N, C-alpha and C positions, 0 to 999 in steps of 0.2 A: 506732886513729887511721889506720893505713895503709889499712884497709878503707874508712873514710869517704872517703879521698882517691881510692881506686879507684872508688867509686861516683860521686863528683863528676866524675871524669874521664870515666867512661862516660856520665853525664848530659850533660856538655858536648859530647861527640861526637855524641850523639843530637840535641842542640839544633842543632848545626852541620848535621846531616843534615836536620832539619826546615826549616832556613833554605834549604837547597838545593832541597828539595821545594816550598817556598813560591815560590821564584823560578821553578821550572820550571812550576808551574801558572799563575802570572801571565803568564809569557812565552808559553806554548803554549795555555793554556786547556784543556788535556787533563785531563778529570776522572779518567782512569785513575791519575794521580799520587796521588789520594786514598787508594788502597789502600796505597801505600807510606807515606803520611803517617799512616794509621791505625796501622800497625805501629810507627812511630817514636813517636807520641804514647803508645801503650800501653807501650812500653819506658820512656819518660820517667816515666810515671805509676808504673810498678812500682818504679823507683828512688827517686823523690822522695816520693811520697805517704806520709805518716805517718813519714817519716824525721825523727828528732829532732836531727840535726846542725844547727848554727846556720846554715850556708850554705843548707841546704835550707829551713829555716824562713823565712829572709829572702826567698827567691824564691817562697814558697808562694802569695801572692796572684796573681802573674803566671802561675804554673803553672796555677792554677785558671781563669784567663782562657783559657789554651790549651785545657785539658780541656773546659770548658763550651762554648766556641765550636766546637771540633771535634765535640762531641756534637750541636750544633745543625746543623752541616753535614750530618752523617749523617741527622738528622731531616728536613731539607729534601729531601735526595736520595731518601729513602724515600717522599716524598709526590709525586714527579714521575711523570707518566704515561709509560710506555714509555721511561723514562730521558731524556725530553726536558726540558731546562731552559728554562723560559719566562723572560721578562724580570723578573718579580717574584722568582722563585727565584734568578736570576743576581744580582740586586741584593742579596738576603740573603746569598748565598754570598760575594760580594765583601766585604760588611761583616764577616762572620765571619773571612774570611781576613785582612782588614786588622787586626782585633782581635788575631788570633794573631800577626801580624807585629810589632805594637807590643809585645806581651808578650815576644816573643823579643828585641827590641831592648832592652827594659828589663832583662831578665836578663843579657844580655851586657854591658850597661853596668855593672850592679851588680858583675859579676865582673871588670870592667876589661878586657874582651876587645876593646873598640873604642876 
């Protein structure tokens, strides 16, 4: 039981970090933040994915939104030429970031953190 609580606490800390990173990328538009986000999302996935604890099962659909949308961000960035993000790619990236943000809000609401 204590181990589950430790995992949940670690997950929530990563969720808070992801929220800060989302805010930074929206505020600055600096794509270098995506490297930090990648590490954060991977950490969240390692803790949550496949975890049988009820809390993690409850948030699984929103976590899947985060993971899928971040994968799509990476896919879009891989298709850009010379790292140049055109208007179409920017629109897609904004949508994926929006989806991730909504999932984060859903999770913190479920945990009663807002």
